[in-house]
Every structure is written in structure tokens, then in C-alpha cells.
C-alpha positions in Angstrom: 0.0 0.0 0.0 1.1 3.6 -0.7 -0.1 6.9 0.7 -1.1 9.3 -2.1 -3.2 12.4 -1.8 -5.7 11.6 -4.6 -7.7 14.8 -4.2 -4.5 16.7 -4.8 -3.6 14.5 -7.8 -7.0 14.7 -9.4 -6.4 18.0 -11.2 -3.5 16.6 -13.3 -4.6 12.9 -13.3 -5.9 12.9 -16.9 -2.6 14.2 -18.2 -1.2 10.6 -18.3 -2.1 9.1 -21.7 -3.7 6.0 -20.1 -5.6 7.9 -17.5 -7.4 10.6 -19.5 -7.5 8.7 -22.7 -7.3 12.1 -24.5 -5.3 10.7 -27.4 -7.8 9.0 -29.8 -5.3 6.2 -30.5 -4.9 5.4 -26.8 -8.7 5.7 -26.3 -9.4 3.3 -29.1 -6.8 0.8 -27.8 -8.5 0.7 -24.4 -12.0 0.6 -25.9 -11.0 -2.5 -27.9 -9.5 -4.3 -24.9 -12.5 -3.3 -22.8 -15.0 -4.6 -25.4 -13.2 -8.0 -25.3 -13.3 -8.2 -21.5 -16.9 -7.1 -20.9 -20.0 -9.2 -21.9 -21.3 -8.8 -25.4 -24.8 -8.1 -24.0 -25.7 -5.2 -21.8 -24.7 -5.7 -18.2 -24.1 -4.1 -14.8 -20.5 -2.9 -14.4 -18.9 -1.8 -11.1 -15.7 0.3 -11.8 -13.7 0.4 -8.5 -11.1 3.1 -8.0 -12.5 4.7 -11.1 -10.4 7.9 -10.9 -11.8 10.5 -13.2 -14.0 7.9 -14.9 -12.2 7.3 -18.2 -12.8 3.5 -18.3 -16.4 4.0 -16.9 -17.1 6.3 -19.8 -15.9 3.6 -22.3 -18.0 1.0 -20.7 -21.1 3.2 -20.7 -20.5 4.0 -24.3 -20.6 0.3 -25.1 -24.1 0.1 -23.6 -23.4 -1.1 -20.0 -25.0 0.2 -16.8 -22.1 1.6 -14.9 -21.6 2.2 -11.2 -18.3 3.9 -10.4 -16.6 4.2 -7.0 -13.6 6.2 -5.8 -12.5 7.1 -2.3 -11.4 10.6 -3.4 -14.3 13.1 -3.5 -12.4 15.3 -6.0 -11.9 12.3 -8.3 -15.6 11.3 -8.0 -16.6 14.9 -8.8 -14.5 14.9 -12.0 -15.9 11.4 -12.9 -19.5 12.7 -12.5 -18.8 15.5 -14.9 -17.2 13.2 -17.4 -20.1 10.7 -17.2 -22.9 13.2 -17.3 -25.7 12.1 -19.5 -24.6 8.4 -19.6 -26.8 7.2 -16.8 -23.8 6.1 -14.8 -23.8 6.5 -11.0 -20.7 7.7 -9.2 -20.2 7.0 -5.5 -17.6 8.0 -3.0 -16.3 5.1 -1.0 -13.6 2.5 -0.3 -12.9 0.3 -3.3 -12.1 -2.6 -1.0 -15.6 -2.3 0.5 -17.7 -0.4 -2.0 -20.9 1.2 -0.8 -23.3 -0.7 -3.1 -25.3 -2.6 -0.5 -26.7 -6.0 -1.7 -26.5 -5.2 -5.4 -24.8 -7.7 -7.7 -22.9 -7.1 -10.9 -22.0 -8.8 -14.1 -18.5 -7.2 -14.1 -16.2 -5.7 -11.5 -13.5 -3.6 -13.1 -10.4 -2.4 -11.2 -7.4 -0.7 -12.8 -4.3 -0.2 -10.7 -6.2 -0.7 -7.5 -5.3 -4.1 -6.0 -1.7 -3.1 -5.3 -2.9 -0.1 -3.2 -5.3 -2.1 -1.0 -4.3 -2.7 2.7 -5.9 -6.2 2.6 -6.2 -7.5 -1.0 -7.2 -11.0 0.2 -10.3 -9.7 2.0 -11.1 -7.3 -0.9 -11.0 -10.0 -3.5 -13.2 -12.2 -1.4 -15.7 -9.4 -1.0 -15.6 -8.6 -4.7 -16.4 -12.2 -5.7 -19.4 -12.0 -3.3 -20.7 -9.0 -5.3 -20.6 -10.8 -8.7 -23.5 -12.6 -10.2 -23.0 -16.3 -11.0 -20.7 -16.5 -14.0 -19.7 -12.8 -13.6 -16.3 -11.4 -14.4 -13.6 -9.7 -12.3 -11.3 -7.6 -14.6 -8.1 -6.6 -12.9 -5.6 -4.4 -14.7 -2.3 -4.3 -12.7 1.4 -4.3 -13.1 4.8 -3.7 -11.5 6.3 -0.3 -12.0 9.7 0.7 -10.7 9.7 -2.0 -8.1 6.1 -1.4 -6.8 2.9 -3.1 -7.7 1.8 -6.8 -7.8 2.9 -9.4 -10.3 0.5 -11.4 -12.3 1.6 -14.6 -10.5 0.9 -13.0 -7.1 -2.6 -11.9 -8.0 -3.4 -15.2 -9.7 -2.5 -17.0 -6.5 -4.8 -14.7 -4.6 -7.6 -15.5 -7.0 -7.1 -19.3 -6.7 -9.4 -19.8 -3.7 -12.3 -18.3 -5.7 -12.0 -19.5 -9.2 -10.0 -21.7 -11.6 -10.8 -19.7 -14.7 -8.3 -16.8 -14.9 -7.4 -15.4 -18.3 -4.1 -13.5 -18.5 -3.3 -10.9 -21.1 0.1 -9.2 -21.4 -0.5 -5.4 -21.9 3.2 -4.3 -21.8 3.7 -5.3 -25.5 1.0 -2.9 -26.7 2.4 0.7 -26.6 -0.9 2.1 -27.9 -2.4 1.5 -24.4 0.2 3.6 -22.7 1.0 6.2 -25.4 4.6 5.0 -25.3 6.9 1.9 -25.2 7.1 0.3 -21.8 9.5 -2.4 -20.5 7.9 -3.3 -17.2 5.1 -5.8 -16.3 1.6 -4.7 -17.2 -1.2 -7.1 -17.6 -4.9 -7.8 -17.3 -6.5 -10.8 -15.5 -10.1 -11.8 -16.3 -11.5 -14.1 -13.6 -14.9 -15.8 -13.8 -17.1 -16.1 -10.7 -17.1 -19.9 -10.7 -16.0 -21.8 -7.6 -12.9 -23.9 -8.0 -13.6 -27.3 -9.3 -13.4 -29.9 -6.6 -12.4 -33.3 -8.0 -15.1 -35.9 -7.5 -15.3 -39.5 -8.5 -18.1 -42.0 -8.9 -17.9 -44.8 -6.3 -18.8 -48.1 -7.7 -19.3 -51.5 -6.0 -18.6 -55.0 -7.4 -19.7 -58.4 -5.9 -17.3 -61.4 -6.1 -19.9 -64.1 -5.4 -18.0 -67.3 -4.6 -19.2 -70.8 -5.1 -16.1 -72.8 -4.1 -13.5 -72.2 -6.8 -16.0 -70.4 -9.1 -17.2 -66.8 -9.3 -20.4 -65.5 -10.8 -20.2 -63.2 -13.8 -22.9 -61.3 -15.7 -22.9 -60.5 -19.4 -23.8 -56.8 -20.1 -26.5 -56.0 -22.6 -28.2 -52.8 -23.8 -26.4 -50.6 -21.3 -24.4 -48.5 -23.7 -21.1 -49.4 -22.1 -19.1 -52.7 -22.6 -22.2 -54.5 -23.9 -21.4 -58.2 -24.7 -18.6 -58.3 -22.1 -18.6 -60.1 -18.7 -18.3 -58.4 -15.4 -19.4 -59.0 -11.8 -22.7 -57.9 -10.5 -22.1 -54.2 -9.9 -23.4 -50.7 -9.6 -22.6 -47.4 -7.9 -23.2 -45.8 -4.5 -26.1 -43.3 -4.4 -26.2 -40.1 -2.3 -26.3 -40.8 1.4 -25.4 -44.5 0.9 -22.2 -46.1 2.2 -20.4 -48.7 0.0 -21.6 -51.7 1.9 -25.3 -50.6 1.7 -24.7 -50.0 -2.0 -23.4 -53.5 -2.5 -26.3 -55.1 -0.6 -28.8 -53.1 -2.7 -27.1 -53.8 -6.0 -26.9 -57.6 -5.2 -30.7 -57.6 -4.5 -31.5 -55.6 -7.6 -29.3 -57.4 -10.1 -29.2 -61.0 -9.0 -31.9 -61.3 -6.4 -29.5 -62.2 -3.6 -30.3 -60.7 -0.2 -27.1 -60.3 1.8 -26.7 -59.5 5.5 -24.0 -56.9 6.3 -22.0 -59.5 8.1 -21.8 -61.6 4.9 -20.2 -58.9 2.9 -16.4 -58.7 3.1 -14.0 -56.2 1.4 -11.7 -57.9 -1.1 -9.9 -54.9 -2.6 -10.3 -51.2 -3.5 -9.4 -50.1 -7.0 -9.2 -46.6 -8.5 -9.9 -47.1 -12.2 -10.4 -45.1 -15.4 -12.0 -46.2 -18.6 -10.6 -45.1 -22.0 -11.6 -41.5 -22.5 -13.6 -41.5 -19.3 -13.2 -40.1 -15.8 -11.8 -41.7 -12.7 -13.9 -43.9 -10.5 -13.3 -45.6 -7.1 -14.3 -49.3 -7.1 -14.9 -51.3 -4.0 -14.8 -55.1 -4.6 -16.7 -57.2 -2.0 -16.8 -61.0 -1.5 -19.8 -63.1 -0.4 -20.4 -66.8 -0.4 -23.0 -68.6 -2.5 -26.0 -69.9 -0.6 -27.6 -72.9 -2.2 -30.9 -72.1 -0.6 -31.0 -68.7 -2.2 -29.3 -69.1 -5.6 -28.8 -66.0 -7.8 -30.9 -65.3 -10.8 -31.0 -62.7 -13.5 -33.2 -60.0 -12.0 -32.4 -57.4 -14.7 -32.7 -59.1 -18.0 -33.0 -55.8 -19.7 -29.3 -55.1 -18.7 -27.9 -58.6 -18.5 -28.2 -61.4 -21.1 -26.8 -64.2 -18.9 -25.4 -65.2 -15.6 -22.9 -68.0 -15.3 -20.2 -69.4 -13.0 -16.5 -69.4 -14.1 -13.4 -70.8 -12.4 -11.5 -68.1 -10.7 -8.2 -69.6 -11.9 -9.4 -69.8 -15.5 -11.3 -66.6 -16.1 -12.6 -65.9 -19.6 -11.0 -63.2 -21.7 -14.2 -61.5 -22.9 -14.4 -59.4 -19.7 -14.3 -55.7 -19.0 -10.6 -55.1 -18.5 -10.6 -53.4 -15.1 -13.0 -56.1 -13.8 -10.7 -58.8 -14.9 -7.8 -57.0 -13.4 -9.8 -56.7 -10.1 -10.4 -60.5 -10.0 -6.8 -61.2 -10.9 -5.7 -58.9 -8.1 -8.1 -60.6 -5.7 -6.8 -64.0 -6.6 -3.2 -62.8 -6.1 -4.1 -61.5 -2.6 -3.9 -57.7 -3.5 -6.0 -55.2 -1.6 -5.3 -51.9 -3.2 -4.9 -51.3 -7.0 -4.9 -48.7 -9.7 -6.2 -49.6 -13.2 -5.7 -46.6 -15.5 -6.7 -46.9 -19.1 -5.1 -44.6 -21.6 -7.3 -43.1 -24.3 -7.5 -45.5 -27.2 -7.2 -48.6 -25.0 -9.9 -51.3 -25.5 -12.6 -51.6 -22.9 -12.3 -55.4 -23.1 -9.5 -57.4 -21.5 -6.8 -58.3 -24.0 -4.3 -61.0 -22.8 -1.7 -59.5 -25.2 -2.7 -55.9 -24.6 -1.2 -53.2 -22.4 -0.9 -54.0 -18.8 -2.6 -51.2 -16.8 -3.0 -52.8 -13.4 -0.7 -51.5 -10.6 -0.9 -53.1 -7.2 -0.3 -50.8 -4.2 1.3 -52.5 -1.2 -0.4 -51.7 2.2 1.6 -49.9 4.8 2.2 -53.0 7.0 5.4 -54.6 8.3 6.2 -57.7 6.2 9.1 -59.0 8.3 8.1 -62.1 10.2 4.9 -62.9 8.3 4.5 -66.4 6.8 5.5 -66.3 3.2 4.4 -69.8 2.3 4.2 -73.3 3.6 5.3 -76.2 1.3 4.0 -79.8 1.8 5.7 -82.6 -0.1 3.1 -85.2 -1.1 3.4 -88.6 -2.6 0.3 -88.3 -4.8 -0.3 -84.9 -6.4 -3.7 -85.6 -7.9 -5.0 -86.9 -4.6 -3.4 -84.0 -2.7 -4.9 -81.5 -5.1 -8.4 -82.9 -4.6 -8.1 -83.0 -0.8 -6.2 -79.7 -0.2 -7.9 -77.9 -3.0 -11.3 -78.5 -1.5 -10.2 -77.6 2.0 -8.2 -74.5 1.2 -10.8 -73.2 -1.2 -13.5 -73.6 1.4 -11.3 -71.8 3.8 -11.1 -68.8 1.5 -7.7 -69.5 -0.2 -7.5 -68.9 -4.0 -5.9 -71.1 -6.6 -2.6 -69.4 -7.2 0.2 -71.4 -9.0 0.1 -74.5 -11.1 3.0 -76.4 -12.6 3.8 -80.0 -13.5 4.7 -81.3 -10.1 2.8 -78.8 -7.8 -0.1 -76.6 -7.0 -0.6 -73.7 -4.6 -3.4 -71.7 -3.0 -3.0 -68.2 -1.7 -4.7 -66.0 0.9 -3.4 -62.5 1.2 0.4 -62.5 1.0 0.8 -66.1 2.1 0.2 -69.4 0.2 0.3 -73.1 0.7 2.1 -75.4 -1.7 1.6 -79.1 -2.3 4.3 -80.7 -4.5 5.2 -84.2 -5.6 9.0 -83.7 -5.5 11.3 -86.3 -7.1 13.4 -86.0 -4.0 10.8 -87.6 -1.7 12.3 -90.2 0.7 9.0 -91.8 1.8 5.6 -92.5 0.4 3.6 -91.4 3.4 3.6 -88.5 5.9 4.0 -89.5 9.6 3.0 -86.6 11.7 4.3 -88.3 14.8 7.9 -88.1 13.6 9.9 -85.0 14.2 8.8 -82.3 11.7 5.4 -81.0 10.8 2.6 -82.2 13.1 -0.4 -80.3 11.7 -1.6 -77.0 10.2 -4.3 -75.1 12.0 -6.8 -72.7 10.4 -9.4 -70.2 11.8 -13.0 -71.0 11.1 -15.7 -68.3 11.3 -18.2 -70.0 13.5 -19.7 -73.3 14.7 -22.0 -73.6 11.7 -19.1 -73.4 9.3 -17.2 -75.9 11.3 -20.0 -78.4 11.2 -20.5 -77.9 7.4 -16.8 -78.5 6.8 -16.8 -81.6 9.0 -19.8 -83.0 7.2 -18.2 -82.4 3.7 -14.7 -83.6 4.6 -15.1 -87.4 4.1 -16.2 -86.9 0.5 -12.8 -85.2 -0.2 -10.5 -87.7 1.5 -10.5 -86.4 5.1 -11.6 -88.3 8.2 -12.5 -86.8 11.6 -10.1 -87.6 14.4 -11.3 -88.1 18.0 -15.0 -88.2 17.0 -16.0 -89.2 20.5 -14.8 -85.9 21.8 -15.6 -83.7 18.8 -15.7 -80.7 18.8 -13.9 -80.3 22.1 -11.1 -82.8 21.6 -8.7 -80.0 22.2 -10.0 -79.4 25.7 -12.7 -77.4 27.5 -13.5 -74.1 25.7 -11.5 -75.0 22.5 -14.0 -75.7 19.7 -12.3 -77.3 16.8 -12.3 -80.2 14.3 -9.2 -82.4 13.8 -9.0 -83.9 10.3 -6.5 -86.3 8.8 -6.2 -87.0 5.1 -5.4 -90.3 3.3 -1.7 -89.3 3.1 -1.4 -88.8 6.9 -1.5 -85.0 7.0 -3.5 -83.4 9.9 -5.4 -80.1 10.0 -7.1 -78.4 12.9 -10.0 -76.1 12.1 -10.5 -73.7 15.1 -13.6 -71.7 16.0 -13.1 -68.7 18.2 -12.9 -70.1 21.7 -16.3 -70.7 23.3 -17.2 -72.6 26.5 -18.6 -76.1 26.2 -22.4 -76.0 26.3 
């Protein structure tokens, strides 16, 4: 801010070419610029720090309704004389807080004013409050002899109020100043539109599991990815959390009514389709219930429902959905899948790889990486361990000539028929591995697994004491397979009934 006696300066103010606009060439240059900054249709213009009213006179001459404000009574007096007969109103007041009451304007014009204000941040905020929606703030400023405000500085001050700021260099047009200038002079035209806050659609996807299989739906007549497979899915609505959205979409699309406790988070993926905007996808897992099987509840959007092996997914899928299932199978929890414009929507095995897994912020040291069991009969072990591990939530992971693996999170279990085996049977009573123990959600799940186990080559140990063979309060099933391996399936400790 500077202290200038504007009343004393008023008498000679118009002698500067860009103040009085007495030179027809200078006046025409400013008139042309002003015409480009102001609306093409008649509007309400507030000229702040108007001086003797030269720019107000040009705006009025272009058909606008002008209100001019200056803190100097002498400047305002000269402006009234200059604007006589135009219908313009001239007020005496502070440009930072103009005396216009609740009126709103299409344009606020301020030339060489902001740099003089004691609190430009507050003034700009107030000015934006005086603009009509979509209105314009036209600021003409510069840096002269080390004083003033740079365009970068004022643009930064405008940032909290708008993202639409047009910059024009005025130093290169000597007609505006009546001479050549070599300092910074510019105009900023800012629109009264709030800064754009980034938003993303939140969508939800259901990985419905039936053992090693997942349910997929073929899209039809939706206008996006029709003919391709994806999971039952939709997006969260206003006021709805992602779990509520998933439960609702499952009921609407496949007629499955899920309880909140049945829905588990598999992974979160930020994704973008080719040429589209970013979306945040939540992938949930739920188990198939034979008593309430899914059906196609939206045939107008879906041509078929079918089950597919999780470890042998079809290629004709929506690319990011396929990437989500591949990430789930690999035990990932956070991913990005970012299409570039021109990428196909459909998964292409030989196409660009867009999926990026994001590791969680957790300590890896000390976690179990994998457990490897050497087995004498790979086919039998695959049948027995494949059933058990899949039922326990592990996913088929690796497959090679002599081995198989199933993964859960970052850990996996391997069964391998190694040529280096020294025996044809596992003896859990010898030094070495005695058994593996796994958590089971509840007693009902334990009973179901125990009932199914014999069909897959497992027998129940200690049946006379089941399910408390481990002692009072320890509810578990002890199973042994045909090759001599033992597993313990443990329910959260509960007292004996």
C-alpha cells in the first residue's frame, strides 16, 4: 500500500495518456480491450477506483449500466462531470468495501487498484461476493519501478475463488500507454465460478464365490461394454455407504439378499476407462447360498449369468473387472487400473498391462510367506487340499507339472510331488510337521466342513470328543487325510455348552 493524496492528484490525473485517454489512438486501444473483457450483452459494471471515470465512460459508451466508485471526493466529482448524461452512477467510497449494499454485478473492473489495498485478500473475497454467478472480475495491474503486484501473485490470490483466470500481457501494446514500456503490465479476467473440486463416482462389485468359481454377468443394452462379462455391480447413491450400495445392487441385479456380516471387502481399485473419468471401485466378497441361488433380476441389462473358475477366467471381460479379479486372486488389496485413451474396454491378454498393485503400509518382516508340503500323490493332494483351502477362502494361485498352490493374502500353501521324496507317506508323529491349524468363522461353518470332509478324503479324528477334543472351551475339528496330514479347524474359543 502507498499513501497518495488523490484529491491533490485529481487535477493533473488525466494528463497521463492511459488515465485521461485524451489521445484518440490510446482511447481506441483501451476501448478495444474493454470490449473483449466485458460481456457482449448489456450488463451491470462496477468500476472500482474509477479515478476520473475514463474507463467507466468507455463501458457506458458500449451500452453497459455503470456504477463507479472512488475514495477521493475530487476524483468522484470529475468522474460525474465526465459521465454526465450516460446514466452512470458515481459513489464516494472505499474500493475494498464499495458502498453498493446488496447489489450484484456482471462485471467488476479495477485498474491499478489491488496493489494499493491494505488487505487485497479480503477485498477480492468481497468482490467475488458482489458478482452474479458467472460474472467477471477484470483486474488491470502491473509492477512499475519495483512497486505493484505481479500477475503470478494476484493469480495466486484468486485461486481460492476460481480456476478460470485469463491472462493478457499489456506491456507489449504501446498504444495503451502512449509509449513503449518495459515493465510488467497485464490484465486478468477471472470468472465467478467456484474452484472445481475433484469428484469420482464410487462403484461396487460383488465377487460371489461358489467354491473355486465366481459369478459373472454379461452386459446387454447398457451403452457401455455390452457383450462383455463383469461382476454384479453398480454405484453408490447419495447418502449411501459402499456396503449398503453393494447389498442393494446384489438384490436388484441377481436377487440375492445379503446380510451386512456376509459382505467382506476384497480390494479397492481406482480405475479409469478409456476416454472417461476416474472412479473408485470397491470389490466385495460373499459366499454362495444354495438355498438362495442368484438369478438374472435385470434381463434388460444382462443377457446371462454363469459361473466361471477363478483360476481360468474368460478373456471376454471388462478389462478393469478382470484386473480386479486377478488382483483378488493374487491377494492384493489396493490397486490402480488406469486406461489410456484408445485402450480397448475389453480385457486383452496381449494388450497393455494397466493394473498396478499398491502395497499396504504394514510390516512384512516375520509374516509367513508360504508353507510347502511334499506329497506322494499330487492328484489326490490337489483334490483334498484344493477342497479344504478353497472352502477356507484361499484362492488357486500357481500351477506347474509337479505342484499346486493356493493363496490367501500374501501367504500361500504349496503341495508338491517332489522327485526327492524319501518316503511315500507322511508320519505326523515323527519330528517335523505335526499339523496345520486354520481359523473358522463359526460353529455352523465348522459343522459344514466336518460333514463335507469325508467326500474329499479327510476323516474326523477323535469323533467321541468332537468338537472339544482340544479341551474345554476349545471348539475345533481335527481332520486327517489319506496321506497322513492333519489339519485343525478352530472356531473362536467358546465354552462347552
